[in-house]
C-alpha positions as CSV (number, residue, x, y, z in Angstrom):
1,M,26.1,56.0,22.5
2,T,27.0,57.8,19.7
3,V,25.9,61.8,19.2
4,V,26.6,64.1,16.6
5,I,26.9,67.7,17.5
6,V,25.6,70.3,15.3
7,H,26.4,74.4,14.9
8,Y,26.7,77.0,12.2
9,H,30.5,77.3,13.1
10,L,33.3,76.8,15.6
11,K,35.2,80.1,15.5
12,P,36.4,80.9,19.1
13,G,33.3,82.2,21.7
14,G,30.8,81.5,24.1
15,V,29.0,78.5,22.1
16,T,32.0,77.1,20.8
17,T,33.9,76.9,24.2
18,V,30.6,74.8,25.3
19,I,30.8,72.3,22.4
20,R,34.7,72.0,23.2
21,R,33.4,71.2,27.0
22,H,30.7,68.9,25.9
23,L,33.2,67.1,23.5
24,E,35.5,66.3,26.5
25,A,32.2,65.0,28.6
26,C,31.6,62.8,26.3
27,A,35.2,61.4,26.2
28,R,35.0,61.1,29.9
29,A,31.5,59.5,29.7
30,G,32.5,57.1,26.7
31,I,30.6,58.7,24.4
32,R,31.4,58.4,20.9
33,A,30.9,62.3,19.2
34,F,31.4,63.9,16.0
35,V,30.9,67.6,14.6
36,I,29.0,69.1,11.7
37,T,29.4,72.4,11.1
38,G,28.8,75.1,8.7
39,E,32.4,76.7,8.1
40,E,35.8,74.9,8.3
41,P,37.0,75.3,11.8
42,P,40.1,77.2,12.5
43,E,41.5,74.3,14.9
44,S,40.2,70.6,14.8
45,P,37.7,70.1,17.4
46,G,39.6,67.1,18.5
47,V,37.1,64.6,17.2
48,P,36.2,63.6,13.3
49,W,33.9,66.5,11.4
50,E,32.2,67.3,8.4
51,T,31.7,71.1,7.0
52,L,28.3,71.7,5.4
53,P,28.3,74.9,3.4
54,G,24.3,74.9,3.7
55,L,24.7,75.2,7.9
56,A,26.5,78.1,7.8
57,Y,25.0,81.9,8.6
58,D,22.6,83.1,6.0
59,P,24.2,86.0,3.9
60,P,23.4,89.4,5.2
61,G,20.2,91.0,3.7
62,P,16.4,90.6,4.7
63,P,15.0,87.6,6.3
64,V,14.3,84.6,4.2
65,P,11.0,84.2,3.2
66,P,9.4,81.0,5.0
67,E,8.8,79.2,1.6
68,T,12.5,79.5,0.7
69,A,13.6,78.4,4.3
70,R,11.3,75.3,3.7
71,E,12.7,74.7,0.4
72,R,16.2,75.0,1.9
73,G,15.5,73.1,4.8
74,A,14.9,70.2,2.6
75,V,18.2,69.7,1.5
76,L,20.2,70.9,4.6
77,A,18.1,67.9,6.0
78,R,19.2,65.8,3.3
79,D,22.6,66.6,3.7
80,L,22.7,66.4,7.3
81,A,21.3,62.8,7.5
82,A,24.1,62.0,4.8
83,A,27.0,63.8,6.6
84,A,25.5,62.1,10.0
85,G,25.8,58.6,8.7
86,R,29.0,59.2,6.9
87,L,30.5,60.2,10.5
88,T,28.7,57.3,12.6
89,G,29.0,54.5,10.0
90,G,25.6,54.0,10.0
91,V,25.3,52.8,13.7
92,P,22.0,54.8,15.4
93,F,23.1,58.3,17.1
94,L,21.3,61.5,17.9
95,Y,21.8,65.4,17.1
96,H,22.7,67.7,19.7
97,V,22.0,70.7,18.2
98,H,23.4,74.3,19.3
99,N,21.3,77.5,19.6
100,P,19.0,76.6,16.3
101,T,15.8,79.0,17.2
102,I,17.9,82.2,16.3
103,R,17.5,83.4,12.7
104,K,21.3,82.6,11.8
105,N,20.6,80.0,9.5
106,S,16.8,79.9,8.1
107,A,16.9,76.6,6.9
108,L,17.9,74.9,10.0
109,C,14.0,74.9,11.8
110,P,12.6,73.3,9.1
111,A,15.2,70.8,8.7
112,L,15.0,70.0,12.0
113,S,11.2,69.5,11.7
114,L,11.8,67.3,8.8
115,L,14.7,64.8,10.4
116,A,12.3,64.3,13.4
117,G,9.5,63.9,11.3
118,E,11.6,61.0,10.0
119,G,12.3,59.6,13.1
120,A,15.6,61.4,13.8
121,R,16.8,62.0,18.1
122,I,17.2,65.3,18.4
123,L,18.4,67.2,21.3
124,L,18.0,71.3,20.8
125,Q,20.1,73.3,23.2
126,T,19.4,77.2,23.1
127,H,21.8,79.7,24.5
128,D,19.7,82.2,23.6
129,F,16.6,83.1,22.9
130,A,15.6,85.4,20.0
131,E,12.3,86.2,21.8
132,D,14.1,87.6,24.4
133,W,14.6,91.3,23.2
134,R,16.4,90.1,20.3
135,P,14.3,91.3,17.2
136,D,17.2,91.1,14.7
137,V,17.4,87.2,15.0
138,L,13.8,86.2,15.1
139,I,12.6,83.3,12.8
140,A,9.9,85.0,10.1
141,G,6.6,82.8,9.9
142,L,8.0,79.4,10.9
143,P,7.3,77.1,13.9
144,Y,9.9,75.5,16.1
145,P,10.8,72.3,15.3
146,A,8.2,69.6,17.0
147,G,9.3,66.1,17.9
148,C,12.7,67.3,20.1
149,R,14.0,67.3,23.5
150,W,14.6,70.6,24.4
151,G,18.0,72.0,26.9
152,V,18.9,75.0,28.3
153,L,21.1,77.2,30.5
154,N,19.2,78.4,33.4
155,G,15.8,78.3,35.3
156,R,14.2,81.4,33.8
157,D,14.3,79.8,30.6
158,F,13.2,76.7,31.8
159,R,10.7,78.1,32.9
160,A,9.9,79.9,29.8
161,L,9.2,77.1,28.0
162,R,7.0,75.5,30.4
163,A,5.1,78.9,29.7
164,A,5.3,77.9,26.1
165,G,3.3,74.3,26.3
166,L,6.5,72.0,26.6
167,P,5.9,69.6,29.5
168,E,8.9,69.4,31.8
169,S,9.7,65.8,31.2
170,S,11.0,67.1,27.7
171,L,13.2,69.4,29.1
172,E,16.7,69.2,30.6
173,L,18.4,72.5,32.6
174,L,22.2,72.3,31.0
175,P,24.3,74.4,32.9
176,N,28.1,75.2,31.4
177,P,30.7,73.8,32.6
178,L,33.4,75.6,34.2
179,P,36.9,74.9,32.6
180,A,38.8,72.2,34.2
181,S,42.1,74.7,34.5
182,S,39.8,77.0,36.6
183,V,41.9,77.3,39.6
184,P,42.6,80.2,42.3
185,A,44.9,82.9,41.1
186,A,47.7,83.5,43.3
187,R,47.0,87.4,44.2
188,P,48.6,89.5,46.0
189,P,46.6,91.1,49.1
190,G,44.5,93.9,47.3
191,G,45.4,93.5,43.7
192,D,45.5,96.8,41.3
193,L,42.7,95.8,38.8
194,V,39.2,95.4,38.6
195,L,38.8,92.8,35.6
196,Y,35.8,92.7,33.4
197,P,36.8,89.3,31.4
198,V,34.9,89.6,28.2
199,R,34.9,90.6,24.3
200,G,33.2,94.1,24.1
201,I,30.2,93.9,22.4
202,P,27.2,95.9,23.1
203,R,25.4,93.8,25.6
204,K,28.4,94.0,27.5
205,N,27.3,97.5,28.5
206,L,30.9,99.2,28.5
207,G,29.6,102.4,28.9
208,E,28.2,101.4,32.5
209,L,31.9,100.2,33.0
210,L,33.2,103.7,32.2
211,L,30.6,105.1,34.8
212,L,32.1,102.9,37.1
213,A,35.5,103.7,36.8
214,R,34.4,107.3,38.0
215,W,34.7,106.2,41.8
216,L,37.9,104.1,41.2
217,P,40.7,105.4,43.6
218,P,44.3,106.2,43.0
219,G,46.1,103.0,42.3
220,L,43.2,101.0,40.6
221,S,42.0,100.7,37.3
222,A,39.8,98.8,35.3
223,A,40.4,96.4,32.5
224,V,38.3,95.1,29.6
225,T,40.0,92.1,28.2
226,L,39.0,91.8,24.2
227,P,37.7,93.6,21.4
228,P,34.3,92.5,19.3
229,N,34.8,89.5,16.6
230,N,32.2,91.1,14.7
231,P,32.7,94.1,12.4
232,K,29.4,95.4,12.9
233,D,30.0,95.9,16.8
234,A,33.3,97.7,16.3
235,P,31.8,101.3,15.9
236,L,30.3,101.3,19.2
237,Y,33.0,99.4,20.7
238,G,35.8,102.1,19.3
239,A,33.3,104.9,20.5
240,W,33.2,103.9,24.4
241,K,37.3,103.5,23.9
242,T,37.3,107.2,22.4
243,L,35.1,108.6,24.8
244,G,37.0,106.9,27.9
245,R,40.3,108.6,26.8
246,E,38.6,111.6,26.7
247,L,37.2,111.7,29.8
248,G,40.7,110.2,31.5
249,A,38.5,107.0,32.8
250,P,40.6,104.6,34.1
251,V,40.1,101.9,32.0
252,A,42.2,99.7,29.8
253,F,40.6,97.9,26.8
254,E,42.0,94.6,24.7
255,A,44.5,93.9,28.2
256,G,43.8,90.1,26.7
257,L,46.0,90.9,24.0
258,S,49.0,91.7,25.7
259,A,48.5,89.6,29.0
260,P,47.7,86.1,29.4
261,L,44.4,86.0,31.6
262,D,45.8,83.7,34.2
263,A,48.3,87.0,34.3
264,L,45.2,89.4,34.5
265,Y,43.5,87.2,37.2
266,A,46.4,87.2,39.3
267,R,46.6,90.8,39.4
268,A,42.7,91.3,39.9
269,R,41.0,92.5,43.1
270,T,37.5,92.0,41.8
271,A,35.9,91.1,38.5
272,V,33.5,93.2,37.4
273,T,30.0,92.7,35.1
274,T,27.6,95.4,33.7
275,S,26.2,92.9,31.1
276,V,22.4,93.2,30.6
277,K,22.0,89.8,29.1
278,E,23.7,86.9,29.5
279,G,22.7,83.2,28.3
280,F,24.0,81.7,31.3
281,G,26.2,84.2,32.9
282,F,30.2,82.8,33.2
283,S,31.1,86.3,33.9
284,F,29.7,85.2,37.3
285,L,31.2,81.9,38.0
286,E,34.2,81.6,36.5
287,P,35.9,84.6,38.6
288,L,34.5,82.9,41.8
289,A,36.1,79.5,40.9
290,R,39.6,81.8,40.3
291,G,38.9,82.9,44.0
292,V,38.0,86.7,43.1
293,P,34.9,88.2,44.0
294,V,32.1,89.5,41.3
295,A,30.9,93.3,41.6
296,G,28.7,95.0,39.5
297,R,24.8,94.7,37.6
298,R,23.0,91.8,38.8
299,L,21.0,90.0,36.0
300,A,17.6,88.5,37.4
301,S,17.9,86.1,34.4
302,V,20.6,84.4,35.8
303,V,21.9,85.1,38.8
304,P,19.3,83.4,41.1
305,D,20.3,80.0,39.7
306,F,23.7,80.3,41.0
307,E,22.3,82.0,44.7
308,A,20.0,78.7,45.0
309,A,23.3,76.5,44.4
310,G,25.0,78.6,47.1
311,L,27.1,81.0,45.6
312,S,26.8,84.6,46.9
313,Y,27.4,87.9,45.7
314,P,26.8,91.0,48.2
315,R,28.1,93.6,46.0
316,L,25.7,93.4,42.7
317,Y,23.2,95.9,42.5
318,S,20.0,96.0,40.5
319,A,19.8,99.1,39.1
320,I,22.0,102.7,38.7
321,R,19.5,105.3,39.2
322,V,20.2,108.6,36.9
323,P,18.7,111.7,38.5
324,P,17.1,114.0,36.0
325,G,18.9,116.4,34.2
326,L,21.7,114.5,33.6
327,F,20.8,113.4,30.0
328,D,18.3,114.5,27.3
329,R,15.2,112.8,28.3
330,E,12.7,114.0,25.7
331,A,15.2,113.0,22.9
332,F,16.1,109.5,24.7
333,G,12.3,108.9,24.8
334,A,11.6,109.5,21.2
335,R,14.7,106.9,20.4
336,L,12.7,105.0,22.8
337,D,9.8,104.7,21.4
338,A,11.3,104.3,17.7
339,A,12.9,101.1,19.5
340,L,9.8,99.4,20.8
341,D,8.2,100.4,17.3
342,S,11.0,98.6,15.8
343,V,10.5,95.4,18.6
344,S,6.7,95.7,17.8
345,E,7.1,95.0,14.1
346,A,9.6,92.5,14.4
347,V,7.8,90.0,16.6
348,S,4.3,90.5,15.0
349,A,6.2,89.6,11.4
350,A,7.7,86.5,13.2
351,L,4.3,85.4,14.8
352,G,2.6,86.2,11.4
353,G,0.5,88.9,12.8
354,R,0.3,91.5,16.0
355,P,-0.6,89.8,19.2
356,D,-3.3,91.3,21.2
357,W,-1.3,91.8,24.5
358,L,1.9,93.2,22.3
359,P,0.8,96.6,22.0
360,E,-0.3,97.0,26.1
361,R,3.6,95.4,26.7
362,M,5.3,97.7,25.0
363,E,3.5,100.5,26.6
364,E,4.3,99.3,29.9
365,V,8.0,98.6,29.0
366,R,8.3,102.5,27.8
367,R,6.8,103.3,31.6
368,E,9.1,101.2,33.5
369,A,11.9,102.3,31.1
370,L,11.6,106.1,31.5
371,P,10.0,106.7,35.1
372,G,9.0,110.0,36.5
373,E,12.8,110.1,37.9
374,G,15.6,107.6,38.4
375,T,16.1,106.0,35.1
376,D,18.4,102.8,35.3
377,F,21.6,103.8,33.3
378,G,21.4,100.3,32.0
379,V,18.5,100.8,30.2
380,L,19.7,104.0,28.4
381,D,21.0,103.9,24.8
382,P,24.5,104.7,24.0
383,A,23.9,108.1,23.2
384,A,22.1,108.7,26.5
385,Q,24.8,106.8,28.3
386,A,27.6,109.3,26.8
387,E,25.7,112.5,28.4
388,V,25.5,110.8,31.4
389,L,29.3,110.0,31.8
390,E,30.4,113.5,30.2
391,R,28.7,115.1,32.8
392,A,29.6,112.5,35.4
393,Y,33.4,113.3,35.0
394,R,33.2,116.8,34.3
395,D,30.7,118.4,36.4
396,P,31.3,117.7,40.5
397,A,27.7,118.4,41.0
398,A,26.3,115.4,39.0
399,A,28.6,113.3,40.5
400,R,27.3,114.2,43.9
401,A,23.7,113.6,42.8
402,L,24.2,109.9,41.3
403,E,26.0,109.4,44.6
404,A,23.2,110.5,46.5
405,A,20.9,108.4,44.3
406,D,23.6,105.2,44.1
407,P,25.5,105.1,47.2
408,F,26.9,102.3,46.6
409,L,29.1,103.9,44.0
410,L,31.2,104.9,46.5
411,D,32.8,101.5,46.9
412,W,31.5,99.4,44.6
413,W,34.7,97.4,43.7
414,E,34.9,96.2,47.2
415,A,33.9,92.8,47.8
416,P,34.7,90.1,50.4
417,P,36.4,87.1,49.3
418,P,34.0,84.6,47.7
419,G,34.2,81.2,49.6
420,A,32.5,79.4,47.0
421,G,33.9,76.3,47.7
422,E,31.3,73.3,47.5
423,A,28.7,75.4,46.1
424,L,30.6,75.4,42.7
425,D,30.6,71.5,42.3
426,G,27.6,71.7,40.6
427,Y,29.1,73.1,37.4
428,S,32.3,70.9,37.7
429,P,33.2,69.4,34.4
430,A,32.4,66.3,36.2
431,R,29.1,67.1,37.1
432,C,27.8,68.8,34.0
433,A,29.0,65.3,32.0
434,E,26.6,63.4,34.2
435,L,23.9,65.6,33.4
436,L,24.6,66.0,29.6
437,A,25.0,61.9,29.2
438,G,21.7,61.6,31.1
439,A,20.0,64.1,28.9
440,Y,21.5,62.0,25.7
441,E,20.0,58.9,27.1
442,R,16.8,60.0,27.6
443,T,16.6,62.0,24.3
444,A,17.9,58.5,22.5
445,A,14.8,56.6,24.6
446,A,12.4,59.2,23.4
447,A,9.6,57.7,20.9
448,P,10.8,58.9,17.7
449,G,8.9,62.6,16.8
450,A,7.4,62.5,20.2
451,G,6.4,65.9,21.3
452,A,4.7,69.4,20.7
453,A,6.8,72.4,19.4
454,P,7.3,75.2,22.2
455,D,4.3,78.1,21.2
456,R,6.5,81.1,19.8
457,E,3.8,83.6,20.9
458,A,3.3,82.5,24.3
459,L,7.2,82.5,24.7
460,A,7.5,85.8,23.3
461,R,4.7,86.7,25.7
462,E,6.9,85.2,28.6
463,L,9.7,86.6,27.8
464,L,9.3,90.3,26.6
465,R,9.0,91.3,30.2
466,P,10.1,95.0,31.4
467,E,12.9,93.6,33.6
468,G,14.4,92.0,30.6
469,F,14.7,95.3,28.6
470,F,18.1,96.9,28.0
471,C,18.9,99.6,25.2
472,P,22.6,98.1,25.2
473,G,20.9,94.4,24.9
474,L,18.9,95.2,21.6
């Protein structure tokens, strides 16, 4: 079997890490693999590759009109087929395309639609849905490709595509594999570090980490491993660093730039996650593989999969309820209205009209985001979060009010040893290689061009739910 893996780039990051692990899985399974990417990779992927500039991200600017996207898609389809032919030598192959349904390259979905219509076998793997509260990357005015097989990372996304009209027989559940080198760290009893092993992008919700750190005891500190890559994320990241320093929060930033990750894990008493949005959720999984328990925010979009596999997370919370008076409710309400209006406009533009259900859904989201009392800290935007942080660190009465509303704050970092054991076997490289090979076999065996496209409105209705709305994730 021969597969051509397609992605916009191979820059360091989550999707690139998954692609590299998939290439390792292909080698393990005897599958010939090649790569087509939109930018020259910073280092070789270890297999033959080609670079197609037409596959790179669109330049900054307004969304590309559908007609222009279709025109560019015709060119990209031709170039993808030609590059794949050169790489494979003309033998039968299938495409494995990562994250095509977010507006990073407006020509990709039209190109895939054309290729599928011409009989190409295509597996589309979604890491993130633009319909899941990501209005900045919604594709405007175009359907998703038909005639393809679809792969997802978690059960929620699997169910969402079924609700959008895809039969279960067209879907693959492909959880990300753990790295083969994940081994329990040799840690001293206790440990002096609460480790957040992520890049500090907005959806990682660093304001909440600063809030949790308010209750860390002397001798215990928190650490974020890496800064963001994207320059647009730098101002907010810098603002959290500055506020943390001004408040005296026991949080170190960019710890991974001065110490290897293995060394940080060796010091870790607990790993923490305050993220409000994950495609797969390595932050809940990789620490357990290293013998480190996980504390922090429970994400209903991914954690149930891990729990169903037999993993346990006794120190996760679903919300941090903020008592009244710790932030300017009226000002935040105005900003919340503006944010929801922006989402509604983006969704309506993407779908070619405002769905009947959308205004009521946005009102439902607003009611749950700003209840009579006890707003979840993770729902607040950075300005309101900063107000709460100032009060929590500088006003003992405010800290006591938070403790009364959220008693777990007093010892949130205390978690029992994970004891994950065999429950992690389902995420081993060997098991994920089996799943990937099976998905490839079913994709290759499918009738050319068979299968419908997911209904985008139904997908949006399924994913735009109040429980998934967090201002740091927008």
